[in-house]
C-alpha positions as CSV (number, residue, x, y, z in Angstrom):
1,M,0.0,0.0,0.1
2,A,1.3,3.5,-0.8
3,V,3.1,5.5,2.1
4,P,1.7,9.1,2.5
5,L,4.1,11.5,2.9
6,I,4.0,15.0,3.5
7,R,6.7,18.1,3.7
8,F,5.9,20.3,6.4
9,T,7.1,23.1,8.6
10,T,7.2,23.7,12.3
11,A,8.2,26.6,14.4
12,D,11.9,25.9,13.5
13,D,12.3,23.4,10.8
14,V,11.3,22.0,7.5
15,R,10.9,18.2,7.7
16,W,9.1,15.1,6.0
17,G,6.8,12.8,7.7
18,V,4.3,10.0,7.2
19,V,0.6,11.1,7.6
20,S,-2.0,9.1,9.5
21,P,-5.5,9.6,10.7
22,D,-3.7,10.0,14.2
23,G,-1.1,12.5,13.2
24,V,2.2,12.9,11.4
25,T,5.4,11.0,12.3
26,A,8.5,13.1,11.3
27,L,11.2,11.1,9.6
28,D,14.7,11.0,11.2
29,G,16.6,12.4,8.2
30,Q,16.9,15.7,6.5
31,Y,16.2,15.9,2.9
32,A,16.6,19.0,1.1
33,T,14.7,18.0,-2.0
34,T,12.1,15.6,-3.4
35,A,14.7,13.8,-5.3
36,D,16.9,13.5,-2.2
37,L,13.9,12.0,-0.4
38,L,13.0,9.5,-3.1
39,Q,16.5,8.4,-3.6
40,N,17.7,8.2,-0.1
41,G,14.8,8.2,2.2
42,R,13.0,4.8,1.8
43,D,14.2,2.9,4.7
44,D,13.5,6.2,7.0
45,W,9.9,6.5,5.7
46,I,9.3,2.8,6.3
47,A,10.5,2.9,9.7
48,A,8.5,6.2,10.5
49,S,5.5,4.3,9.4
50,R,5.8,2.1,12.2
51,R,6.3,4.6,15.0
52,P,3.5,6.8,16.7
53,P,3.0,10.3,15.5
54,T,5.4,13.0,16.4
55,H,3.0,16.0,15.6
56,Q,-0.6,16.7,15.5
57,R,-1.9,17.2,11.9
58,D,-3.2,20.8,12.7
59,A,0.1,21.9,14.4
60,V,2.0,21.6,11.1
61,D,2.1,23.8,8.0
62,V,1.9,21.6,4.8
63,L,4.2,22.7,2.1
64,S,4.4,21.5,-1.7
65,P,5.9,17.9,-1.8
66,I,7.6,18.8,-4.9
67,T,10.5,21.1,-4.4
68,T,12.0,23.4,-6.8
69,P,13.8,23.8,-9.3
70,C,11.9,21.0,-11.2
71,R,10.2,20.5,-14.5
72,V,6.5,20.7,-14.7
73,L,5.2,19.0,-17.9
74,C,1.5,18.9,-18.9
75,Q,-0.9,17.1,-21.1
76,G,-3.9,18.9,-22.6
77,A,-7.4,17.4,-23.2
78,N,-6.5,14.1,-22.0
79,F,-9.9,13.0,-20.7
80,R,-12.4,11.8,-23.1
81,Q,-15.1,14.3,-22.2
82,H,-12.8,17.2,-21.8
83,A,-11.3,16.4,-25.3
84,I,-14.9,16.5,-26.8
85,D,-15.6,19.8,-25.0
86,S,-12.4,21.3,-26.6
87,G,-13.6,20.3,-29.9
88,M,-11.6,17.1,-30.3
89,D,-12.6,13.5,-31.2
90,P,-10.9,11.4,-28.4
91,D,-11.3,8.3,-30.7
92,N,-9.5,9.9,-33.5
93,R,-6.6,11.9,-31.8
94,A,-3.7,12.3,-34.1
95,F,-1.3,13.4,-31.3
96,N,-0.7,13.8,-27.7
97,L,-0.9,17.5,-26.6
98,F,2.2,18.6,-24.5
99,F,3.1,21.8,-22.8
100,D,4.8,23.0,-19.7
101,K,4.7,25.4,-16.7
102,T,7.7,27.0,-15.1
103,D,8.3,25.9,-11.5
104,A,7.7,29.5,-10.5
105,S,4.2,28.4,-10.2
106,V,4.8,25.8,-7.9
107,T,3.0,26.3,-4.4
108,G,1.8,24.5,-1.3
109,P,-1.6,22.8,-1.1
110,H,-3.1,25.3,1.1
111,S,-1.2,28.5,0.2
112,P,-3.3,31.5,-1.1
113,V,-2.9,32.0,-4.7
114,V,-2.9,35.6,-6.0
115,R,-5.0,36.5,-9.0
116,P,-2.8,38.8,-11.0
117,A,-4.5,42.4,-11.4
118,H,-4.7,42.0,-15.2
119,V,-6.2,38.5,-15.1
120,R,-10.1,38.2,-15.2
121,L,-10.5,34.8,-16.4
122,L,-8.8,32.5,-14.0
123,D,-9.6,28.9,-14.4
124,H,-9.1,25.7,-12.2
125,E,-7.8,22.5,-13.7
126,I,-7.5,19.4,-11.2
127,E,-4.8,17.0,-12.4
128,L,-3.1,13.7,-11.2
129,A,0.6,14.6,-11.1
130,L,3.2,11.7,-11.8
131,V,6.3,12.1,-9.9
132,I,9.6,10.8,-11.6
133,G,11.7,8.3,-9.9
134,R,14.4,7.5,-12.3
135,R,16.2,9.8,-14.8
136,I,15.0,9.8,-18.5
137,D,17.7,11.3,-20.7
138,G,16.9,9.5,-23.9
139,P,14.2,7.7,-25.8
140,V,12.7,4.6,-23.7
141,T,9.8,2.3,-24.3
142,I,7.7,2.2,-21.1
143,T,5.1,-0.4,-20.4
144,D,2.5,-0.9,-17.7
145,D,5.0,-3.4,-16.3
146,T,7.9,-1.1,-16.3
147,L,6.1,2.1,-15.1
148,R,7.0,1.4,-11.7
149,D,10.6,2.0,-12.7
150,Y,9.9,5.6,-13.7
151,V,6.9,6.9,-11.9
152,V,7.6,6.2,-8.0
153,A,4.9,8.5,-6.6
154,V,1.8,10.6,-7.4
155,T,0.1,14.0,-6.0
156,I,-2.5,16.5,-6.7
157,A,-1.9,19.3,-8.9
158,D,-4.0,22.3,-10.0
159,D,-3.2,23.5,-13.4
160,L,-4.6,26.9,-12.8
161,S,-4.8,29.0,-16.0
162,A,-5.1,32.7,-16.9
163,R,-7.5,32.1,-20.1
164,D,-7.5,35.8,-21.1
165,V,-3.6,35.5,-21.5
166,Q,-3.4,31.8,-22.7
167,L,-5.9,31.9,-25.3
168,P,-5.7,35.4,-27.0
169,Q,-2.0,35.4,-26.9
170,G,-1.6,31.8,-27.6
171,Q,0.8,31.5,-24.9
172,Y,0.4,28.3,-22.6
173,L,3.7,29.0,-20.6
174,K,2.8,32.4,-19.9
175,G,-0.9,31.9,-19.1
176,K,-0.3,29.0,-16.7
177,S,3.0,30.2,-15.2
178,Y,2.3,33.0,-12.8
179,R,3.4,32.4,-9.4
180,G,1.2,30.1,-7.4
181,F,-0.5,28.7,-10.4
182,C,0.6,25.1,-9.7
183,P,-0.6,24.1,-6.3
184,L,0.8,20.6,-5.6
185,G,0.0,18.2,-2.5
186,P,-0.8,17.8,0.2
187,V,0.2,14.0,0.0
188,L,3.1,12.6,-1.9
189,A,1.9,9.0,-2.1
190,V,5.0,6.6,-2.7
191,L,3.5,3.8,-4.7
192,D,3.8,0.0,-3.7
193,D,3.6,-2.6,-6.5
194,S,-0.2,-3.1,-5.6
195,D,-0.9,0.4,-6.4
196,Y,0.0,0.8,-10.1
197,P,-3.3,-0.8,-11.2
198,R,-5.1,1.9,-9.2
199,L,-3.8,4.6,-11.4
200,D,-6.6,3.6,-13.7
201,D,-9.2,3.7,-11.0
202,L,-8.6,7.3,-9.3
203,E,-11.5,9.7,-9.0
204,L,-10.8,13.3,-9.4
205,Q,-13.2,15.8,-7.7
206,L,-12.9,19.7,-7.6
207,Y,-15.3,22.0,-5.7
208,V,-15.3,25.8,-5.7
209,N,-17.1,27.1,-2.6
210,G,-18.4,23.8,-2.0
211,D,-20.0,23.3,-5.3
212,L,-18.8,20.5,-7.5
213,R,-17.2,21.6,-10.8
214,Q,-15.1,18.6,-12.0
215,I,-15.5,15.1,-11.5
216,D,-13.9,12.1,-13.8
217,T,-12.0,8.8,-13.3
218,T,-8.7,8.0,-14.7
219,A,-10.2,5.1,-16.5
220,N,-11.3,7.9,-19.2
221,F,-7.7,8.9,-19.9
222,V,-7.1,9.1,-23.8
223,Y,-3.4,8.5,-23.2
224,R,-2.4,6.5,-20.2
225,P,0.9,7.2,-18.3
226,A,3.0,4.6,-20.0
227,E,2.6,5.7,-23.4
228,T,2.5,9.4,-22.4
229,L,6.1,8.9,-20.8
230,T,7.3,6.8,-23.7
231,E,6.5,9.7,-26.1
232,L,7.9,12.3,-23.8
233,S,11.3,10.6,-23.7
234,E,11.5,11.1,-27.4
235,F,12.1,15.0,-27.0
236,A,12.3,15.6,-23.1
237,N,14.7,14.9,-20.2
238,L,13.3,14.4,-16.9
239,S,14.9,14.0,-13.6
240,V,14.0,12.4,-10.3
241,G,11.4,14.8,-8.5
242,D,10.1,16.3,-11.8
243,V,6.3,16.0,-12.3
244,V,4.1,15.4,-15.3
245,L,0.4,16.4,-15.1
246,T,-2.0,14.2,-16.9
247,G,-4.7,16.5,-18.0
248,T,-7.9,17.6,-16.5
249,P,-11.4,16.3,-16.5
250,H,-14.4,18.2,-18.1
251,G,-15.9,21.0,-16.1
252,T,-13.6,23.9,-16.5
253,A,-14.9,27.5,-16.6
254,A,-13.7,27.9,-20.2
255,A,-15.9,26.4,-22.7
256,S,-15.3,26.0,-26.5
257,P,-18.0,26.9,-28.8
258,P,-18.9,24.2,-31.5
259,A,-16.4,23.9,-34.2
260,I,-18.9,25.4,-36.8
261,V,-19.4,28.5,-34.8
262,R,-15.7,28.7,-34.3
263,R,-15.0,28.4,-38.1
264,L,-17.6,31.0,-38.9
265,A,-16.3,33.4,-36.4
266,T,-12.6,33.1,-37.6
267,A,-13.9,33.7,-41.0
268,L,-16.0,36.8,-40.4
269,L,-14.0,38.5,-37.6
270,P,-10.4,39.6,-37.3
271,E,-8.7,37.7,-34.6
272,H,-8.1,40.4,-32.0
273,V,-11.7,41.3,-32.3
274,L,-12.8,37.6,-32.0
275,W,-10.7,37.4,-28.7
276,K,-12.1,40.7,-27.2
277,L,-15.7,39.2,-27.7
278,F,-14.6,36.0,-26.0
279,I,-13.2,37.8,-23.0
280,R,-16.3,40.0,-22.8
281,R,-18.8,37.2,-22.9
282,N,-16.9,35.3,-20.2
283,L,-16.5,38.0,-17.6
284,D,-19.6,36.9,-15.8
285,G,-18.7,33.2,-16.3
286,P,-17.9,30.7,-13.5
287,F,-14.1,31.8,-13.4
288,L,-12.1,32.1,-10.1
289,R,-12.5,35.3,-8.2
290,P,-10.9,36.7,-5.0
291,G,-12.5,35.1,-2.0
292,D,-13.1,31.7,-3.7
293,T,-11.9,28.5,-2.3
294,V,-10.8,25.6,-4.6
295,T,-10.9,22.3,-3.0
296,A,-9.4,19.2,-4.7
297,T,-9.2,15.4,-3.9
298,I,-7.9,12.2,-5.7
299,R,-8.6,8.8,-4.3
300,S,-9.1,5.3,-5.6
301,S,-12.5,3.7,-5.3
302,D,-11.4,1.2,-2.5
303,G,-9.9,4.2,-0.6
304,L,-6.4,2.7,-0.4
305,L,-4.7,5.3,-2.5
306,D,-5.7,8.8,-1.1
307,L,-4.1,11.9,-1.9
308,G,-5.6,14.1,0.6
309,E,-7.3,17.3,0.2
310,Q,-6.0,20.4,-1.5
311,R,-7.6,23.8,-0.4
312,T,-6.6,26.8,-2.3
313,P,-7.8,30.4,-1.4
314,I,-7.9,32.9,-4.3
315,V,-6.9,36.2,-3.3
316,A,-6.7,39.7,-4.9
317,A,-3.4,41.3,-6.1
318,R,-2.4,44.2,-3.8
């Protein structure tokens, strides 16, 4: 069964610990980075999982379990219904859509996220994040049987996106990389051999102010993790502690109009006018505003793989 780790701060230190319903048991060792923990901490976290808690859960401040610098690579439209909502045919996809976020966007699972003053269309995207456990520096064929050699853990990500930057400017990197736009955690679930089949049986749920916005299961992936990492290895290097975000379910605030409408609008209107209309039409839509709280969970149907609860307050720029 997966070992649920958190990275946390107390009054005088930053530590790693095993989390349980009774509390948090701190590891004996000090691990400066996620890579250091994953490469050197196994005996330590196994031992800690057998000891009683050293801290109450509400007495620690939980940090991102992914330390920076790191790479944050992403997939787009990787759930069937989200692909359909984006105007794609999931049964006739010619390519896997990749992009990235800068690691300046990485923040903790409960840290307030500042909506930049110029951003009006801030969107949420819950995603399963694969945590790399073995360096990839050349093309490699990864199968379901060898996935465990490359993905050592998983956690929750929210791929926050400024749609009024990303779409009109055609800049995924910029629109998705403002500081705080990638909350990660709380739990870094280090996988046991029995957990890998559960990667096809995880339910993702995201709420805004208690209202359900997104729900789907990883059974509806268009591209599964092994084939995704195989393709990524053809053009990207990955190091231990890097993360790959595997796409978000349907239910984001941004909605794509039908393909025929998009084609007609593009033919009849200059592009800059089209995007101004898009922004104006969506200003009253269900985008995130200061004062909102985003809650995200990912867990398997049997409850044995549970990544905890991420709670992200959205605040205004000062």
